[in-house]
DSSP file (Angstrom, degrees, kcal/mol; ACC not computed):
  #  RESIDUE AA STRUCTURE BP1 BP2  ACC     N-H-->O    O-->H-N    N-H-->O    O-->H-N    TCO  KAPPA ALPHA  PHI   PSI    X-CA   Y-CA   Z-CA
    1    1 A M              0   0    0      0, 0.0     2,-0.2     0, 0.0     0, 0.0   0.000 360.0 360.0 360.0 158.9   20.0   87.6  -73.9
    2    2 A D     >  -     0   0    0      1,-0.1     4,-2.0     4,-0.0     5,-0.2  -0.473 360.0-127.8 -76.1 142.9   23.1   85.8  -73.5
    3    3 A K  H  > S+     0   0    0      1,-0.2     4,-2.3     2,-0.2     5,-0.1   0.826 109.5  55.4 -60.8 -35.3   23.1   82.8  -71.1
    4    4 A K  H  > S+     0   0    0      2,-0.2     4,-2.5     1,-0.2    -1,-0.2   0.909 106.9  49.5 -61.5 -44.9   26.0   84.2  -69.2
    5    5 A I  H  > S+     0   0    0      2,-0.2     4,-2.6     1,-0.2    -2,-0.2   0.927 112.5  45.4 -65.4 -48.0   24.2   87.4  -68.5
    6    6 A L  H  X S+     0   0    0     -4,-2.0     4,-2.4     1,-0.2    -1,-0.2   0.890 111.9  53.5 -66.2 -36.9   21.1   85.7  -67.3
    7    7 A L  H  X S+     0   0    0     -4,-2.3     4,-2.2     2,-0.2    -2,-0.2   0.884 109.7  47.5 -56.0 -43.9   23.2   83.4  -65.2
    8    8 A G  H  X S+     0   0    0     -4,-2.5     4,-2.4     2,-0.2    -2,-0.2   0.905 111.9  51.1 -68.8 -40.2   25.0   86.4  -63.5
    9    9 A I  H  X S+     0   0    0     -4,-2.6     4,-2.6     1,-0.2    -2,-0.2   0.905 111.0  47.8 -61.9 -41.7   21.6   88.2  -63.0
   10   10 A A  H  X S+     0   0    0     -4,-2.4     4,-2.0    -5,-0.2    -2,-0.2   0.914 111.7  48.9 -72.0 -37.9   20.2   85.1  -61.3
   11   11 A V  H  X S+     0   0    0     -4,-2.2     4,-2.5     2,-0.2    -1,-0.2   0.909 112.9  48.5 -63.0 -41.2   23.2   84.6  -59.0
   12   12 A A  H  X S+     0   0    0     -4,-2.4     4,-2.3     1,-0.2    -2,-0.2   0.928 110.9  50.9 -62.7 -42.4   23.1   88.3  -58.0
   13   13 A F  H  X S+     0   0    0     -4,-2.6     4,-2.2     1,-0.2    -1,-0.2   0.876 111.0  48.1 -61.5 -40.4   19.4   88.0  -57.3
   14   14 A L  H  X S+     0   0    0     -4,-2.0     4,-2.4     2,-0.2    -1,-0.2   0.910 111.0  50.7 -66.7 -45.6   20.1   84.9  -55.1
   15   15 A I  H  X S+     0   0    0     -4,-2.5     4,-1.9     2,-0.2    -2,-0.2   0.898 112.4  46.4 -59.1 -47.1   22.9   86.6  -53.2
   16   16 A I  H  X S+     0   0    0     -4,-2.3     4,-2.0     1,-0.2    -1,-0.2   0.864 112.4  50.4 -64.9 -39.2   20.6   89.7  -52.6
   17   17 A L  H  X S+     0   0    0     -4,-2.2     4,-2.5     2,-0.2    -2,-0.2   0.885 111.0  48.6 -69.2 -40.0   17.7   87.5  -51.5
   18   18 A L  H  X S+     0   0    0     -4,-2.4     4,-2.5     1,-0.2    -2,-0.2   0.872 111.1  50.5 -66.1 -37.8   20.0   85.5  -49.1
   19   19 A L  H  X S+     0   0    0     -4,-1.9     4,-2.3     2,-0.2    -2,-0.2   0.888 110.1  50.3 -69.1 -37.3   21.3   88.7  -47.6
   20   20 A V  H  X S+     0   0    0     -4,-2.0     4,-3.0     2,-0.2     5,-0.2   0.951 112.0  47.0 -57.1 -52.4   17.8   90.0  -47.1
   21   21 A I  H  X S+     0   0    0     -4,-2.5     4,-2.2     1,-0.2    -2,-0.2   0.891 111.4  51.7 -61.4 -38.5   16.7   86.9  -45.3
   22   22 A S  H  X S+     0   0    0     -4,-2.5     4,-1.9     2,-0.2    -1,-0.2   0.910 112.4  45.1 -67.9 -38.2   19.8   86.9  -43.2
   23   23 A L  H  X S+     0   0    0     -4,-2.3     4,-2.4     2,-0.2    -2,-0.2   0.918 112.9  50.5 -66.0 -44.0   19.2   90.5  -42.1
   24   24 A S  H  X S+     0   0    0     -4,-3.0     4,-2.3     2,-0.2    -1,-0.2   0.879 109.0  50.7 -61.8 -41.0   15.6   90.0  -41.4
   25   25 A T  H  X S+     0   0    0     -4,-2.2     4,-1.8    -5,-0.2    -1,-0.2   0.901 111.7  48.2 -62.7 -45.3   16.2   87.0  -39.3
   26   26 A E  H  X S+     0   0    0     -4,-1.9     4,-2.1     2,-0.2    -2,-0.2   0.903 110.1  54.0 -61.5 -42.7   18.8   88.9  -37.3
   27   27 A F  H  X S+     0   0    0     -4,-2.4     4,-2.6     1,-0.2    -2,-0.2   0.923 109.0  48.0 -59.4 -46.7   16.3   91.8  -36.9
   28   28 A F  H  X S+     0   0    0     -4,-2.3     4,-2.1     1,-0.2    -1,-0.2   0.826 108.4  52.0 -67.7 -32.0   13.7   89.6  -35.5
   29   29 A E  H  X S+     0   0    0     -4,-1.8     4,-2.1     2,-0.2    -1,-0.2   0.902 110.9  49.2 -64.5 -41.0   16.0   87.9  -33.1
   30   30 A I  H  X S+     0   0    0     -4,-2.1     4,-2.0     2,-0.2    -2,-0.2   0.927 112.4  48.8 -63.5 -46.8   17.0   91.4  -31.8
   31   31 A A  H  X S+     0   0    0     -4,-2.6     4,-1.7     1,-0.2    -1,-0.2   0.902 110.4  50.0 -66.6 -37.1   13.3   92.4  -31.5
   32   32 A N  H  X S+     0   0    0     -4,-2.1     4,-1.1     1,-0.2    -1,-0.2   0.898 109.8  50.9 -65.5 -41.5   12.5   89.2  -29.7
   33   33 A N  H  < S+     0   0    0     -4,-2.1     3,-0.3     1,-0.2    -1,-0.2   0.874 109.5  51.4 -59.1 -39.9   15.3   89.8  -27.2
   34   34 A V  H  < S+     0   0    0     -4,-2.0    -1,-0.2     1,-0.2    -2,-0.2   0.885 111.4  46.3 -71.9 -36.2   14.2   93.3  -26.5
   35   35 A T  H  < S+     0   0    0     -4,-1.7    -1,-0.2    -5,-0.2    -2,-0.2   0.630  87.1 106.1 -81.2 -13.7   10.6   92.2  -25.8
   36   36 A E  S  < S-     0   0    0     -4,-1.1     2,-0.6    -3,-0.3    -3,-0.0  -0.455  80.3-114.5 -69.3 137.3   11.5   89.3  -23.5
   37   37 A K        +     0   0    0      1,-0.2    -1,-0.1    -2,-0.1    -2,-0.1  -0.605  34.8 176.9 -75.1 116.1   10.8   90.1  -19.8
   38   38 A D  S    S+     0   0    0     -2,-0.6    28,-2.0     1,-0.1     2,-0.4   0.334  70.9  58.6-100.0   8.2   14.2   90.2  -18.1
   39   39 A I  E     -A   65   0A   0     26,-0.2     2,-0.4    96,-0.1    26,-0.2  -0.996  67.8-175.5-132.9 129.5   12.5   91.2  -14.9
   40   40 A E  E     -A   64   0A   0     24,-1.9    24,-2.3    -2,-0.4     2,-0.7  -0.968  23.8-133.8-125.4 141.1    9.7   89.1  -13.2
   41   41 A I  E     +A   63   0A   0     -2,-0.4    22,-0.2    22,-0.2     3,-0.1  -0.834  25.7 173.6 -89.5 122.2    7.6   89.8  -10.1
   42   42 A I  E     +     0   0A   0     20,-2.6     2,-0.3    -2,-0.7    21,-0.2   0.622  67.7  15.0 -99.1 -18.5    7.6   86.7   -8.0
   43   43 A E  E     +A   62   0A   0     19,-1.8    19,-2.7     2,-0.0     2,-0.4  -0.914  52.5 173.8-158.3 132.6    5.7   88.1   -5.0
   44   44 A F  E     +A   61   0A   0     -2,-0.3     2,-0.3    17,-0.2    17,-0.2  -0.923  30.5 140.4-138.5 107.6    3.6   91.1   -4.5
   45   45 A R  E     -A   60   0A   0     15,-2.3    15,-3.0    -2,-0.4     2,-0.3  -0.939  41.6-132.7-144.7 162.5    1.8   91.2   -1.0
   46   46 A T  E     -A   59   0A   0     -2,-0.3    13,-0.2    13,-0.2    95,-0.0  -0.797  38.5-106.2-113.5 164.1    0.8   93.4    1.9
   47   47 A D  S    S+     0   0    0     11,-1.8     2,-0.3    -2,-0.3    12,-0.1   0.697 100.7   4.7 -66.9 -15.9    1.4   92.5    5.5
   48   48 A K        -     0   0    0     10,-0.2    -2,-0.1     1,-0.1     3,-0.1  -0.941  66.6-125.4-154.3 171.1   -2.3   91.7    6.0
   49   49 A D  S    S+     0   0    0     -2,-0.3    94,-3.1     1,-0.1     2,-0.4   0.722  89.7  50.6 -96.6 -26.7   -5.5   91.5    3.9
   50   50 A T  E     -c  143   0B   0     92,-0.2     2,-0.3    71,-0.0    94,-0.2  -0.922  63.1-177.9-121.7 139.7   -7.9   93.9    5.8
   51   51 A Y  E     -c  144   0B   0     92,-2.9    94,-2.5    -2,-0.4     2,-0.2  -0.927  16.2-137.8-131.4 151.3   -7.2   97.4    7.0
   52   52 A S    >   -     0   0    0     -2,-0.3     3,-1.3    92,-0.2    55,-0.2  -0.472  50.2 -62.0 -95.9 176.5   -8.9  100.1    8.9
   53   53 A S  T 3  S+     0   0    0     92,-0.5    56,-0.2     1,-0.2    -1,-0.2  -0.382 119.7   1.9 -60.0 133.6   -9.1  103.8    8.2
   54   54 A R  T 3  S+     0   0    0     54,-1.1     2,-0.3     1,-0.2    -1,-0.2   0.767  94.1 149.1  59.8  33.6   -5.7  105.6    8.2
   55   55 A E    <   -     0   0    0     -3,-1.3    52,-2.8    53,-0.2    -1,-0.2  -0.754  51.7-106.5 -99.4 144.0   -3.8  102.3    8.9
   56   56 A N  E     - B   0 106A   0     -2,-0.3     2,-0.5    50,-0.2    50,-0.3  -0.445  29.6-158.2 -70.0 142.5   -0.2  101.7    7.8
   57   57 A V  E     - B   0 105A   0     48,-3.5    48,-2.5    -2,-0.1     2,-0.7  -0.985   3.4-154.0-119.8 120.9    0.1   99.2    4.9
   58   58 A E  E     - B   0 104A   0     -2,-0.5   -11,-1.8    46,-0.2     2,-0.5  -0.884  15.3-165.6 -96.9 117.7    3.5   97.4    4.5
   59   59 A I  E     -AB  46 103A   0     44,-3.1    44,-2.4    -2,-0.7     2,-0.4  -0.885   3.9-168.4-108.9 132.0    3.8   96.4    0.8
   60   60 A S  E     -AB  45 102A   0    -15,-3.0   -15,-2.3    -2,-0.5     2,-0.4  -0.975   5.2-176.4-123.5 130.0    6.5   93.9   -0.2
   61   61 A I  E     -AB  44 101A   0     40,-2.9    40,-2.9    -2,-0.4     2,-0.5  -0.991   5.1-166.6-126.6 121.0    7.5   93.2   -3.8
   62   62 A K  E     +AB  43 100A   0    -19,-2.7   -20,-2.6    -2,-0.4   -19,-1.8  -0.952  16.0 172.0-106.0 131.1   10.1   90.5   -4.8
   63   63 A I  E     -AB  41  99A   0     36,-2.6    36,-3.4    -2,-0.5     2,-0.4  -0.885  24.0-140.9-128.7 160.2   11.4   90.5   -8.3
   64   64 A T  E     -AB  40  98A   0    -24,-2.3   -24,-1.9    -2,-0.3     2,-0.3  -0.896  18.1-167.7-115.2 154.6   14.2   88.7  -10.2
   65   65 A S  E     -AB  39  97A   0     32,-1.8    32,-3.5    -2,-0.4   -26,-0.2  -0.989  25.4-144.7-141.7 148.5   16.3   90.4  -12.8
   66   66 A S  S    S+     0   0    0    -28,-2.0     2,-0.3    -2,-0.3    30,-0.2   0.451  86.4  16.8 -90.5  -2.0   18.7   89.0  -15.4
   67   67 A E  S    S-     0   0    0    -29,-0.3     2,-0.4    28,-0.2    30,-0.1  -0.978  86.8 -88.7-157.9 167.0   21.1   91.9  -14.9
   68   68 A D        +     0   0    0     -2,-0.3     2,-0.3    27,-0.1    27,-0.2  -0.718  63.6 136.3 -77.7 129.3   22.1   94.9  -12.6
   69   69 A R  E     -D   94   0B   0     25,-2.4    25,-2.8    -2,-0.4     2,-0.4  -0.987  53.6-105.1-165.1 168.2   20.1   97.9  -13.5
   70   70 A Q  E     +D   93   0B   0     -2,-0.3     2,-0.3    23,-0.2    23,-0.2  -0.885  41.4 167.6 -98.8 133.0   18.2  100.9  -12.2
   71   71 A V  E     -D   92   0B   0     21,-2.5    21,-3.6    -2,-0.4     2,-0.5  -0.892  33.4-118.3-136.5 170.3   14.3  100.8  -12.5
   72   72 A T  E     -DE  91 129B   0     57,-2.3    57,-2.8    -2,-0.3     2,-0.6  -0.932  20.2-156.4-112.3 130.5   11.4  102.8  -11.1
   73   73 A A  E     -DE  90 128B   0     17,-2.9    17,-2.0    -2,-0.5     2,-0.5  -0.936  12.6-171.2-107.1 126.4    8.9  101.0   -8.9
   74   74 A K  E     -DE  89 127B   0     53,-2.7    53,-2.5    -2,-0.6     2,-0.4  -0.968   4.0-171.3-125.7 125.8    5.6  102.7   -8.9
   75   75 A I  E     +DE  88 126B   0     13,-3.2    13,-2.8    -2,-0.5     2,-0.3  -0.938  14.3 158.1-118.7 134.8    2.7  101.6   -6.5
   76   76 A K  E     +DE  87 125B   0     49,-1.9    49,-3.8    -2,-0.4     2,-0.3  -0.992   8.5 124.5-152.8 154.0   -0.9  102.9   -6.7
   77   77 A G  E     +DE  86 124B   0      9,-2.5     9,-1.9    -2,-0.3     8,-1.5  -0.997  30.6  83.8 173.7-176.4   -4.2  101.9   -5.6
   78   78 A I        +     0   0    0     45,-2.1     7,-1.8    -2,-0.3    -1,-0.2   0.996  58.2 174.3  50.8  79.1   -7.6  102.3   -3.7
   79   79 A Q    >   +     0   0    0      5,-0.2     3,-1.4    44,-0.1     2,-0.2  -0.522  15.7 171.3-116.4  61.4   -9.0  104.2   -6.7
   80   80 A P  G >  S+     0   0    0      0, 0.0     3,-1.3     0, 0.0    42,-0.0  -0.573  84.4   8.1 -67.2 137.8  -12.6  105.1   -6.3
   81   81 A L  G 3  S-     0   0    0      1,-0.2    -2,-0.0    -2,-0.2     0, 0.0   0.834 129.9 -74.3  54.7  36.5  -13.5  107.4   -9.2
   82   82 A N  G <  S+     0   0    0     -3,-1.4    -1,-0.2     1,-0.2    -3,-0.1   0.638 103.1 123.0  54.9  19.2  -10.1  106.7  -10.7
   83   83 A R    <   -     0   0    0     -3,-1.3    -1,-0.2     2,-0.0     2,-0.1  -0.931  59.2-136.2-111.2 111.8   -8.3  108.9   -8.2
   84   84 A P        -     0   0    0      0, 0.0    -5,-0.2     0, 0.0    -6,-0.2  -0.408  16.6-169.4 -68.1 134.5   -5.6  106.8   -6.4
   85   85 A H  S    S+     0   0    0     -7,-1.8     2,-0.5    -8,-1.5    21,-0.2   0.534  83.8  49.1 -99.2  -9.7   -5.4  107.3   -2.6
   86   86 A I  E    S+D   77   0B   0     -9,-1.9    -9,-2.5    -8,-0.2     2,-0.3  -0.986  71.5 148.8-122.4 121.4   -2.2  105.3   -2.4
   87   87 A E  E     +D   76   0B   0     -2,-0.5     2,-0.3   -11,-0.2   -11,-0.2  -0.873   7.7 143.9-157.4 120.3    0.4  106.5   -5.0
   88   88 A S  E     -D   75   0B   0    -13,-2.8   -13,-3.2    -2,-0.3     2,-0.3  -0.983  17.5-174.3-151.1 153.1    4.2  106.4   -4.6
   89   89 A S  E     +D   74   0B   0     -2,-0.3     2,-0.3   -15,-0.2   -15,-0.2  -0.991   4.0 176.8-149.6 152.5    7.2  105.7   -6.8
   90   90 A K  E     -D   73   0B   0    -17,-2.0   -17,-2.9    -2,-0.3     2,-0.4  -0.986  32.1-113.1-155.4 148.0   10.9  105.4   -6.2
   91   91 A K  E     -D   72   0B   0     -2,-0.3     2,-0.4   -19,-0.2   -19,-0.2  -0.654  36.7-167.0 -81.6 136.2   14.0  104.6   -8.2
   92   92 A V  E     -D   71   0B   0    -21,-3.6   -21,-2.5    -2,-0.4     2,-0.7  -0.983  20.2-141.2-133.2 132.6   15.6  101.4   -7.2
   93   93 A D  E     -D   70   0B   0     -2,-0.4     2,-0.3   -23,-0.2   -23,-0.2  -0.830  30.9-171.9 -86.4 111.1   19.0   99.9   -8.0
   94   94 A I  E     -D   69   0B   0    -25,-2.8   -25,-2.4    -2,-0.7     2,-0.2  -0.830  10.0-145.0-110.0 148.9   18.5   96.1   -8.5
   95   95 A G        -     0   0    0     -2,-0.3   -28,-0.2   -27,-0.2   -30,-0.2  -0.539  37.2 -78.6-102.4 167.5   21.0   93.4   -8.9
   96   96 A E  S    S+     0   0    0     -2,-0.2     2,-0.3   -30,-0.2   -30,-0.2  -0.483 102.8  19.0 -65.4 137.2   21.0   90.3  -11.0
   97   97 A G  E    S-B   65   0A   0    -32,-3.5   -32,-1.8    -2,-0.1     2,-0.3  -0.772 115.2  -3.4 105.0-154.1   18.9   87.6   -9.2
   98   98 A E  E     +B   64   0A   0     -2,-0.3     2,-0.3   -34,-0.2   -34,-0.2  -0.610  63.0 178.2 -89.1 139.9   16.3   88.1   -6.5
   99   99 A N  E     -B   63   0A   0    -36,-3.4   -36,-2.6    -2,-0.3     2,-0.4  -0.968  18.2-141.2-137.1 152.9   15.5   91.6   -5.1
  100  100 A K  E     -B   62   0A   0     -2,-0.3     2,-0.4   -38,-0.2   -38,-0.2  -0.940  11.4-171.1-117.8 133.2   13.1   93.1   -2.6
  101  101 A I  E     -B   61   0A   0    -40,-2.9   -40,-2.9    -2,-0.4     2,-0.4  -0.992   9.4-166.0-125.8 134.9   11.3   96.4   -2.8
  102  102 A N  E     -B   60   0A   0     -2,-0.4     2,-0.4   -42,-0.2   -42,-0.2  -0.938   8.8-176.2-125.0 143.1    9.3   97.7    0.1
  103  103 A F  E     -B   59   0A   0    -44,-2.4   -44,-3.1    -2,-0.4     2,-0.5  -0.990  10.6-158.9-129.6 144.4    6.8  100.5    0.4
  104  104 A N  E     +B   58   0A   0     -2,-0.4   -46,-0.2   -46,-0.2     2,-0.2  -0.930  27.4 161.6-125.0 109.9    5.1  101.7    3.6
  105  105 A E  E     -B   57   0A   0    -48,-2.5   -48,-3.5    -2,-0.5     2,-0.4  -0.598  32.1-123.7-119.6 175.3    1.8  103.6    2.8
  106  106 A K  E     -B   56   0A   0    -50,-0.3   -50,-0.2    -2,-0.2   -52,-0.1  -0.984  22.8-120.6-127.0 137.3   -1.3  104.6    4.8
  107  107 A T        -     0   0    0    -52,-2.8   -53,-0.2    -2,-0.4     3,-0.1  -0.290  36.7-108.2 -68.0 161.1   -4.9  103.8    4.0
  108  108 A P        -     0   0    0      0, 0.0   -54,-1.1     0, 0.0   -53,-0.2  -0.344  47.2 -72.3 -84.5 171.8   -7.2  106.7    3.4
  109  109 A Y        -     0   0    0    -56,-0.2     8,-2.6     6,-0.1     2,-0.5  -0.450  56.5-156.1 -56.6 126.4  -10.0  107.8    5.7
  110  110 A C  B     +g  117   0C   0      6,-0.2     2,-0.3    -2,-0.2     8,-0.2  -0.937  25.4 147.4-120.6 127.5  -12.7  105.2    5.4
  111  111 A T        -     0   0    0      6,-1.8     5,-0.1    -2,-0.5     4,-0.1  -0.969  50.1-127.9-148.5 160.3  -16.3  105.8    6.2
  112  112 A S  S    S+     0   0    0     -2,-0.3     6,-0.1     6,-0.2     2,-0.1   0.576  95.2  58.0 -87.0  -5.9  -19.6  104.6    5.0
  113  113 A G  S >  S-     0   0    0      1,-0.2     3,-0.6     4,-0.1    -2,-0.2  -0.187 103.6 -62.4-102.5-165.1  -20.8  108.1    4.5
  114  114 A C  T 3  S+     0   0    0      1,-0.2    -1,-0.2    -2,-0.1     3,-0.1  -0.425 105.6  53.5 -81.0 160.7  -19.4  111.0    2.4
  115  115 A G  T 3  S+     0   0    0      1,-0.3     2,-0.2    -2,-0.1    -1,-0.2   0.149 106.0  42.7 101.1 -20.2  -16.1  112.5    2.9
  116  116 A G  S <  S-     0   0    0     -3,-0.6     2,-0.4    -5,-0.1    -1,-0.3  -0.681  95.5 -67.3-137.4-164.4  -14.0  109.3    2.7
  117  117 A V  B     -g  110   0C   0     -8,-2.6    -6,-1.8    -2,-0.2    -4,-0.1  -0.798  50.8-118.3 -94.8 136.8  -13.6  106.1    0.9
  118  118 A S        -     0   0    0     -2,-0.4    -6,-0.2    -8,-0.2    26,-0.1  -0.368  36.8 -99.1 -72.7 145.4  -16.4  103.5    1.2
  119  119 A P  S    S+     0   0    0      0, 0.0     2,-0.3     0, 0.0    26,-0.2  -0.252  74.2  93.4 -61.8 159.1  -15.4  100.2    2.8
  120  120 A G  E    S- F   0 144B   0     24,-2.3    24,-2.6    -3,-0.1     2,-0.3  -0.897  75.3 -44.0 147.8 179.9  -14.8   97.4    0.4
  121  121 A E  E     - F   0 143B   0     -2,-0.3     2,-0.3    22,-0.2    22,-0.2  -0.677  54.2-178.6 -87.4 134.4  -12.2   95.5   -1.7
  122  122 A Y  E     - F   0 142B   0     20,-3.4    20,-2.7    -2,-0.3     2,-0.2  -0.969  22.3-119.6-133.2 152.2   -9.6   97.6   -3.6
  123  123 A N  E     - F   0 141B   0     -2,-0.3   -45,-2.1    18,-0.2     2,-0.4  -0.595  13.1-159.7 -84.9 146.3   -6.8   96.9   -5.9
  124  124 A L  E     -EF  77 140B   0     16,-3.2    16,-2.5    -2,-0.2     2,-0.4  -0.998  15.9-161.1-120.6 126.0   -3.1   97.8   -5.4
  125  125 A D  E     -EF  76 139B   0    -49,-3.8   -49,-1.9    -2,-0.4     2,-0.4  -0.877   7.7-162.5-110.6 139.7   -1.0   97.9   -8.5
  126  126 A I  E     -EF  75 138B   0     12,-2.8    12,-2.0    -2,-0.4     2,-0.4  -0.964   6.3-172.2-116.9 132.5    2.7   97.7   -8.9
  127  127 A E  E     -EF  74 137B   0    -53,-2.5   -53,-2.7    -2,-0.4     2,-0.5  -0.981  10.7-157.3-120.2 135.9    4.6   98.8  -12.1
  128  128 A I  E     -EF  73 136B   0      8,-2.7     7,-3.2    -2,-0.4     8,-1.3  -0.985  25.0-171.1-110.7 120.9    8.3   98.2  -12.7
  129  129 A L  E     -EF  72 134B   0    -57,-2.8   -57,-2.3    -2,-0.5     2,-0.6  -0.830  31.8-156.0-121.7 149.9    9.5  100.7  -15.2
  130  130 A D  E >  S- F   0 133B   0      3,-2.8     3,-1.5    -2,-0.3     2,-0.5  -0.921  83.3 -47.3-121.3 100.1   12.5  101.3  -17.2
  131  131 A G  T 3  S-     0   0    0     -2,-0.6   -59,-0.1     1,-0.2    -2,-0.1  -0.659 123.9 -24.8  64.1-119.8   12.2  105.1  -17.9
  132  132 A E  T 3  S+     0   0    0     -2,-0.5     2,-0.5    -3,-0.1    -1,-0.2   0.490 118.9  98.7 -95.9  -6.6    8.6  105.6  -19.1
  133  133 A E  E <  S- F   0 130B   0     -3,-1.5    -3,-2.8     1,-0.0     2,-0.5  -0.738  71.4-132.1 -94.1 127.9    8.2  101.9  -20.3
  134  134 A I  E     - F   0 129B   0     -2,-0.5    -5,-0.2    -5,-0.2     3,-0.1  -0.632  23.1-179.6 -75.4 119.0    6.5   99.4  -18.1
  135  135 A I  E     -     0   0B   0     -7,-3.2     2,-0.3    -2,-0.5    -6,-0.2   0.868  68.3 -11.3 -87.1 -39.2    8.6   96.2  -18.0
  136  136 A V  E     - F   0 128B   0     -8,-1.3    -8,-2.7   -96,-0.1    -1,-0.4  -0.977  62.9-172.7-157.0 153.2    6.3   94.2  -15.7
  137  137 A N  E     - F   0 127B   0     -2,-0.3     2,-0.3   -10,-0.2   -10,-0.2  -0.955   2.2-178.5-146.2 159.2    3.2   94.9  -13.6
  138  138 A S  E     - F   0 126B   0    -12,-2.0   -12,-2.8    -2,-0.3     2,-0.4  -0.985  11.8-145.7-156.1 160.9    1.0   93.0  -11.0
  139  139 A T  E     + F   0 125B   0     -2,-0.3     2,-0.3   -14,-0.2   -14,-0.2  -0.991  14.0 174.5-134.1 143.9   -2.0   93.6   -8.9
  140  140 A T  E     - F   0 124B   0    -16,-2.5   -16,-3.2    -2,-0.4     2,-0.3  -0.888  22.5-127.2-135.0 171.6   -3.2   92.4   -5.5
  141  141 A T  E     - F   0 123B   0     -2,-0.3     2,-0.3   -18,-0.2   -18,-0.2  -0.845  16.6-173.6-124.1 156.1   -6.2   93.3   -3.4
  142  142 A I  E     - F   0 122B   0    -20,-2.7   -20,-3.4    -2,-0.3     2,-0.5  -0.966  21.1-127.8-140.0 157.8   -6.9   94.6    0.1
  143  143 A N  E     -cF  50 121B   0    -94,-3.1   -92,-2.9    -2,-0.3     2,-0.5  -0.908  16.0-153.7-107.3 134.1  -10.1   95.1    2.1
  144  144 A L  E     -cF  51 120B   0    -24,-2.6   -24,-2.3    -2,-0.5     2,-0.3  -0.937  11.4-173.3-105.9 130.3  -11.0   98.4    3.8
  145  145 A V              0   0    0    -94,-2.5   -92,-0.5    -2,-0.5   -35,-0.1  -0.893 360.0 360.0-118.2 152.3  -13.2   98.4    6.8
  146  146 A S              0   0    0     -2,-0.3   -94,-0.1   -94,-0.2   -34,-0.1   0.499 360.0 360.0 -85.9 360.0  -14.6  101.5    8.7
């Protein structure tokens, strides 16, 4: 083959290779930006640590956001046998910076016998969602007494 043709093929190959590398680098930068957490939970707490049967639980969540957006906050917990006795969700408009989300729930009937939830330590979980996708989540615990 002619040296000019080989040189042309080599130059074309290098141009295509550089283009592929450039596009793949841009793709990975976009993918990394999408997976970075732009919302963080900085506090997830209840008004106290121990609750009696059928008592109000004030739940407070502080989050930070890198932008204004609407999310869904979903709380659930006290799940003996994988059935949550506290379960609530709401759409929340949050702004850039620090935001507070509050829930007011009630503990289930608590007994040491059948018919209620046994006394003990239980998890409360918070999920912040964008549509169906969980952006960030956290867990705290409370104690139930009869």
